[in-house]
TISE-171685 format. One record per residue (C-alpha): residue number from 1; x negated, y, z negated; residue in three letters. Coordinates in steps of 0.2 Angstrom, whole numbers. Example, Ala and Ser with C-alpha at 12.3 -4.5 7.8 and 13.67 -1.06 7.14 Angstrom:
! TISE-171685
rec pos = 1; east = -62; north = -22; up = -39; code = ala .
rec pos = 2; east = -68; north = -5; up = -36; code = ser .
***
This chain:
! TISE-171685
rec pos = 1; east = -1341; north = 51; up = -822; code = leu .
rec pos = 2; east = -1324; north = 58; up = -827; code = ala .
rec pos = 3; east = -1316; north = 42; up = -823; code = leu .
rec pos = 4; east = -1312; north = 28; up = -835; code = phe .
rec pos = 5; east = -1306; north = 10; up = -835; code = cys .
rec pos = 6; east = -1302; north = 10; up = -854; code = val .
rec pos = 7; east = -1292; north = 22; up = -865; code = gly .
rec pos = 8; east = -1301; north = 37; up = -872; code = val .
rec pos = 9; east = -1292; north = 49; up = -883; code = cys .
rec pos = 10; east = -1295; north = 65; up = -873; code = val .
rec pos = 11; east = -1280; north = 77; up = -871; code = met .
rec pos = 12; east = -1280; north = 78; up = -852; code = leu .
rec pos = 13; east = -1283; north = 60; up = -848; code = leu .
rec pos = 14; east = -1271; north = 53; up = -836; code = ala .
rec pos = 15; east = -1268; north = 38; up = -825; code = thr .
rec pos = 16; east = -1270; north = 41; up = -806; code = ile .
rec pos = 17; east = -1269; north = 23; up = -799; code = gly .
rec pos = 18; east = -1272; north = 5; up = -799; code = ile .
rec pos = 19; east = -1285; north = -5; up = -790; code = ser .
rec pos = 20; east = -1281; north = -20; up = -779; code = asp .
rec pos = 21; east = -1289; north = -31; up = -793; code = ala .
rec pos = 22; east = -1276; north = -24; up = -805; code = gly .
rec pos = 23; east = -1287; north = -12; up = -815; code = glu .
rec pos = 24; east = -1279; north = 4; up = -820; code = thr .
rec pos = 25; east = -1290; north = 20; up = -817; code = trp .
rec pos = 26; east = -1288; north = 36; up = -828; code = leu .
rec pos = 27; east = -1295; north = 53; up = -824; code = leu .
rec pos = 28; east = -1301; north = 65; up = -837; code = asn .
rec pos = 29; east = -1294; north = 81; up = -828; code = cys .
rec pos = 30; east = -1302; north = 92; up = -841; code = glu .
rec pos = 31; east = -1320; north = 87; up = -836; code = glu .
rec pos = 32; east = -1316; north = 90; up = -818; code = leu .
rec pos = 33; east = -1308; north = 107; up = -822; code = ser .
rec pos = 34; east = -1300; north = 109; up = -804; code = thr .
rec pos = 35; east = -1292; north = 95; up = -795; code = leu .
rec pos = 36; east = -1285; north = 96; up = -777; code = asn .
rec pos = 37; east = -1271; north = 84; up = -772; code = ile .
rec pos = 38; east = -1272; north = 83; up = -753; code = gly .
rec pos = 39; east = -1266; north = 72; up = -739; code = gly .
rec pos = 40; east = -1248; north = 66; up = -738; code = asn .
rec pos = 41; east = -1237; north = 79; up = -746; code = pro .
rec pos = 42; east = -1223; north = 68; up = -753; code = thr .
rec pos = 43; east = -1235; north = 56; up = -762; code = tyr .
rec pos = 44; east = -1245; north = 71; up = -768; code = gly .
rec pos = 45; east = -1230; north = 79; up = -776; code = arg .
rec pos = 46; east = -1225; north = 62; up = -783; code = asp .
rec pos = 47; east = -1243; north = 61; up = -791; code = leu .
rec pos = 48; east = -1242; north = 79; up = -798; code = ala .
rec pos = 49; east = -1225; north = 75; up = -805; code = arg .
rec pos = 50; east = -1232; north = 59; up = -813; code = his .
rec pos = 51; east = -1247; north = 69; up = -821; code = leu .
rec pos = 52; east = -1234; north = 81; up = -829; code = ala .
rec pos = 53; east = -1224; north = 67; up = -836; code = ala .
rec pos = 54; east = -1239; north = 58; up = -843; code = gln .
rec pos = 55; east = -1244; north = 74; up = -852; code = leu .
rec pos = 56; east = -1227; north = 75; up = -859; code = ala .
rec pos = 57; east = -1227; north = 58; up = -866; code = val .
rec pos = 58; east = -1245; north = 52; up = -869; code = asn .
rec pos = 59; east = -1249; north = 52; up = -888; code = pro .
rec pos = 60; east = -1266; north = 60; up = -885; code = trp .
rec pos = 61; east = -1258; north = 74; up = -876; code = ser .
rec pos = 62; east = -1247; north = 81; up = -889; code = arg .
rec pos = 63; east = -1257; north = 97; up = -890; code = arg .
rec pos = 64; east = -1257; north = 101; up = -872; code = val .
rec pos = 65; east = -1247; north = 115; up = -864; code = gln .
rec pos = 66; east = -1242; north = 112; up = -845; code = val .
rec pos = 67; east = -1237; north = 126; up = -834; code = asp .
rec pos = 68; east = -1229; north = 120; up = -818; code = cys .
rec pos = 69; east = -1227; north = 131; up = -803; code = ile .
rec pos = 70; east = -1217; north = 125; up = -789; code = gly .
rec pos = 71; east = -1218; north = 107; up = -793; code = val .
rec pos = 72; east = -1213; north = 95; up = -807; code = ala .
rec pos = 73; east = -1198; north = 104; up = -813; code = glu .
rec pos = 74; east = -1191; north = 87; up = -818; code = glu .
rec pos = 75; east = -1204; north = 86; up = -832; code = ala .
rec pos = 76; east = -1197; north = 100; up = -842; code = val .
rec pos = 77; east = -1183; north = 89; up = -849; code = ala .
rec pos = 78; east = -1197; north = 77; up = -856; code = met .
rec pos = 79; east = -1205; north = 89; up = -868; code = asp .
rec pos = 80; east = -1204; north = 107; up = -874; code = glu .
rec pos = 81; east = -1223; north = 109; up = -870; code = arg .
rec pos = 82; east = -1219; north = 108; up = -851; code = ile .
rec pos = 83; east = -1214; north = 124; up = -843; code = ser .
rec pos = 84; east = -1208; north = 127; up = -825; code = tyr .
rec pos = 85; east = -1208; north = 142; up = -813; code = tyr .
rec pos = 86; east = -1201; north = 142; up = -796; code = pro .
rec pos = 87; east = -1214; north = 154; up = -788; code = thr .
rec pos = 88; east = -1231; north = 160; up = -791; code = gly .
rec pos = 89; east = -1224; north = 177; up = -796; code = ala .
rec pos = 90; east = -1213; north = 170; up = -809; code = ala .
rec pos = 91; east = -1228; north = 160; up = -816; code = gly .
rec pos = 92; east = -1240; north = 175; up = -817; code = ser .
rec pos = 93; east = -1237; north = 178; up = -836; code = his .
rec pos = 94; east = -1241; north = 159; up = -839; code = ala .
rec pos = 95; east = -1257; north = 160; up = -829; code = thr .
rec pos = 96; east = -1262; north = 176; up = -838; code = ala .
rec pos = 97; east = -1259; north = 167; up = -855; code = glu .
rec pos = 98; east = -1269; north = 152; up = -848; code = ala .
rec pos = 99; east = -1283; north = 164; up = -843; code = leu .
rec pos = 100; east = -1283; north = 172; up = -860; code = ala .
rec pos = 101; east = -1283; north = 155; up = -869; code = ala .
rec pos = 102; east = -1297; north = 149; up = -858; code = ala .
rec pos = 103; east = -1308; north = 164; up = -861; code = val .
rec pos = 104; east = -1306; north = 162; up = -880; code = thr .
rec pos = 105; east = -1310; north = 144; up = -880; code = thr .
rec pos = 106; east = -1326; north = 146; up = -869; code = val .
rec pos = 107; east = -1331; north = 160; up = -881; code = asp .
rec pos = 108; east = -1329; north = 148; up = -896; code = arg .
rec pos = 109; east = -1338; north = 134; up = -887; code = ala .
rec pos = 110; east = -1353; north = 145; up = -883; code = lys .
rec pos = 111; east = -1353; north = 152; up = -900; code = arg .
rec pos = 112; east = -1355; north = 135; up = -907; code = his .
rec pos = 113; east = -1366; north = 129; up = -893; code = asn .
rec pos = 114; east = -1355; north = 114; up = -889; code = thr .
rec pos = 115; east = -1342; north = 108; up = -877; code = asp .
rec pos = 116; east = -1323; north = 105; up = -881; code = val .
rec pos = 117; east = -1324; north = 86; up = -882; code = ser .
rec pos = 118; east = -1338; north = 87; up = -895; code = thr .
rec pos = 119; east = -1329; north = 100; up = -904; code = ala .
rec pos = 120; east = -1313; north = 89; up = -906; code = arg .
rec pos = 121; east = -1323; north = 76; up = -915; code = thr .
rec pos = 122; east = -1323; north = 87; up = -931; code = gly .
rec pos = 123; east = -1341; north = 92; up = -931; code = thr .
rec pos = 124; east = -1337; north = 110; up = -928; code = val .
rec pos = 125; east = -1321; north = 114; up = -937; code = asp .
rec pos = 126; east = -1304; north = 106; up = -941; code = asp .
rec pos = 127; east = -1296; north = 114; up = -926; code = asp .
rec pos = 128; east = -1289; north = 101; up = -913; code = thr .
rec pos = 129; east = -1295; north = 113; up = -899; code = trp .
rec pos = 130; east = -1279; north = 111; up = -889; code = pro .
rec pos = 131; east = -1279; north = 110; up = -870; code = ala .
rec pos = 132; east = -1269; north = 117; up = -855; code = arg .
rec pos = 133; east = -1265; north = 112; up = -838; code = met .
rec pos = 134; east = -1259; north = 123; up = -823; code = leu .
rec pos = 135; east = -1250; north = 113; up = -810; code = leu .
rec pos = 136; east = -1247; north = 122; up = -794; code = leu .
rec pos = 137; east = -1239; north = 118; up = -778; code = asp .
rec pos = 138; east = -1250; north = 126; up = -764; code = ala .
rec pos = 139; east = -1234; north = 131; up = -755; code = ala .
rec pos = 140; east = -1229; north = 143; up = -769; code = ala .
rec pos = 141; east = -1238; north = 159; up = -768; code = glu .
rec pos = 142; east = -1253; north = 162; up = -780; code = asp .
rec pos = 143; east = -1249; north = 169; up = -797; code = pro .
rec pos = 144; east = -1258; north = 184; up = -803; code = asp .
rec pos = 145; east = -1275; north = 180; up = -811; code = asp .
rec pos = 146; east = -1277; north = 163; up = -802; code = leu .
rec pos = 147; east = -1293; north = 167; up = -794; code = glu .
rec pos = 148; east = -1301; north = 173; up = -810; code = gln .
rec pos = 149; east = -1295; north = 157; up = -819; code = leu .
rec pos = 150; east = -1302; north = 146; up = -806; code = leu .
rec pos = 151; east = -1319; north = 154; up = -807; code = gln .
rec pos = 152; east = -1319; north = 154; up = -826; code = leu .
rec pos = 153; east = -1315; north = 135; up = -828; code = val .
rec pos = 154; east = -1327; north = 130; up = -814; code = asn .
rec pos = 155; east = -1341; north = 141; up = -821; code = asp .
rec pos = 156; east = -1338; north = 133; up = -839; code = his .
rec pos = 157; east = -1334; north = 115; up = -835; code = val .
rec pos = 158; east = -1331; north = 106; up = -852; code = gly .
rec pos = 159; east = -1329; north = 122; up = -862; code = gln .
rec pos = 160; east = -1312; north = 130; up = -856; code = ser .
rec pos = 161; east = -1300; north = 116; up = -862; code = ala .
rec pos = 162; east = -1291; north = 120; up = -846; code = thr .
rec pos = 163; east = -1287; north = 110; up = -830; code = ser .
rec pos = 164; east = -1280; north = 117; up = -814; code = ile .
rec pos = 165; east = -1271; north = 105; up = -802; code = val .
rec pos = 166; east = -1266; north = 111; up = -785; code = val .
rec pos = 167; east = -1254; north = 100; up = -775; code = ala .
rec pos = 168; east = -1256; north = 103; up = -756; code = gly .
rec pos = 169; east = -1268; north = 111; up = -745; code = glu .
rec pos = 170; east = -1275; north = 128; up = -752; code = arg .
rec pos = 171; east = -1290; north = 134; up = -743; code = pro .
rec pos = 172; east = -1306; north = 138; up = -752; code = asn .
rec pos = 173; east = -1300; north = 129; up = -769; code = thr .
rec pos = 174; east = -1315; north = 122; up = -778; code = pro .
rec pos = 175; east = -1315; north = 105; up = -787; code = gly .
rec pos = 176; east = -1313; north = 87; up = -783; code = ala .
rec pos = 177; east = -1301; north = 80; up = -770; code = val .
rec pos = 178; east = -1288; north = 66; up = -772; code = leu .
rec pos = 179; east = -1283; north = 62; up = -755; code = his .
rec pos = 180; east = -1265; north = 54; up = -753; code = met .
rec pos = 181; east = -1263; north = 42; up = -738; code = thr .
rec pos = 182; east = -1247; north = 39; up = -729; code = asn .
rec pos = 183; east = -1246; north = 21; up = -737; code = thr .
rec pos = 184; east = -1246; north = 27; up = -755; code = gly .
rec pos = 185; east = -1264; north = 26; up = -759; code = arg .
rec pos = 186; east = -1275; north = 38; up = -767; code = val .
rec pos = 187; east = -1294; north = 40; up = -762; code = val .
rec pos = 188; east = -1307; north = 49; up = -772; code = leu .
rec pos = 189; east = -1321; north = 48; up = -759; code = glu .
rec pos = 190; east = -1335; north = 55; up = -769; code = his .
rec pos = 191; east = -1335; north = 41; up = -781; code = val .
rec pos = 192; east = -1329; north = 27; up = -769; code = gly .
rec pos = 193; east = -1312; north = 24; up = -776; code = leu .
rec pos = 194; east = -1297; north = 19; up = -766; code = asn .
rec pos = 195; east = -1282; north = 15; up = -777; code = leu .
rec pos = 196; east = -1263; north = 11; up = -776; code = ile .
rec pos = 197; east = -1257; north = 28; up = -782; code = ala .
rec pos = 198; east = -1245; north = 31; up = -797; code = val .
rec pos = 199; east = -1231; north = 43; up = -794; code = gly .
rec pos = 200; east = -1214; north = 48; up = -798; code = leu .
rec pos = 201; east = -1200; north = 53; up = -786; code = thr .
rec pos = 202; east = -1188; north = 67; up = -791; code = ser .
rec pos = 203; east = -1175; north = 54; up = -794; code = asp .
rec pos = 204; east = -1187; north = 43; up = -805; code = glu .
rec pos = 205; east = -1192; north = 58; up = -815; code = ala .
rec pos = 206; east = -1174; north = 62; up = -819; code = arg .
rec pos = 207; east = -1170; north = 44; up = -824; code = gly .
rec pos = 208; east = -1159; north = 41; up = -809; code = thr .
rec pos = 209; east = -1168; north = 27; up = -800; code = gly .
rec pos = 210; east = -1177; north = 29; up = -783; code = gly .
rec pos = 211; east = -1192; north = 21; up = -776; code = arg .
rec pos = 212; east = -1198; north = 7; up = -788; code = gly .
rec pos = 213; east = -1214; north = -1; up = -793; code = gly .
rec pos = 214; east = -1222; north = 16; up = -798; code = arg .
rec pos = 215; east = -1218; north = 17; up = -816; code = thr .
rec pos = 216; east = -1224; north = 29; up = -829; code = leu .
rec pos = 217; east = -1238; north = 23; up = -840; code = gly .
rec pos = 218; east = -1257; north = 22; up = -843; code = ser .
rec pos = 219; east = -1261; north = 4; up = -847; code = arg .
rec pos = 220; east = -1279; north = -1; up = -847; code = cys .
rec pos = 221; east = -1288; north = -15; up = -838; code = ala .
***
């Protein structure tokens, strides 16, 4: 499974929620390649904002580039690796860069007959094999090259070092689904998880207060 109850130093590992027993659950977005955040749109955007913020501050994510399209603008101030584009058209060049980087990484992984996680152990070379996340609000129009990028990362799971997270309902998008309930829970049905969702409101992300009790962090059970 791509879910863990313990900390593992992989670049796109992020907290998604806390169980009723107090266990913190983390999701390796890189292993899933594509992730859809559906259900309640407000809680969905809060979770997307939280993911971007975690990748900005988690020590194991220092080699991750995050491109946000239509969501998580507030995370830009947290680290220079976070970029924001208000529309799909504005983010097309970032998507093209992500596609080019993913193609290069897949080719390298295939050439060495390995996956990215194994390559990062140092058994292949000294490179850190950096990762990338494209975080997209489904309400924004699709950037150019999105369909090609979706196909590539889902055809080469574990070899592209790329994750695509879509916040909101986008028809025919592959990948796992995180369903946000109206009570602030997150459900990952195919593995039987029903958690208290993490999230950041816009005010919380900007450091101005807001809904409490959903603080940034990735403590382990």
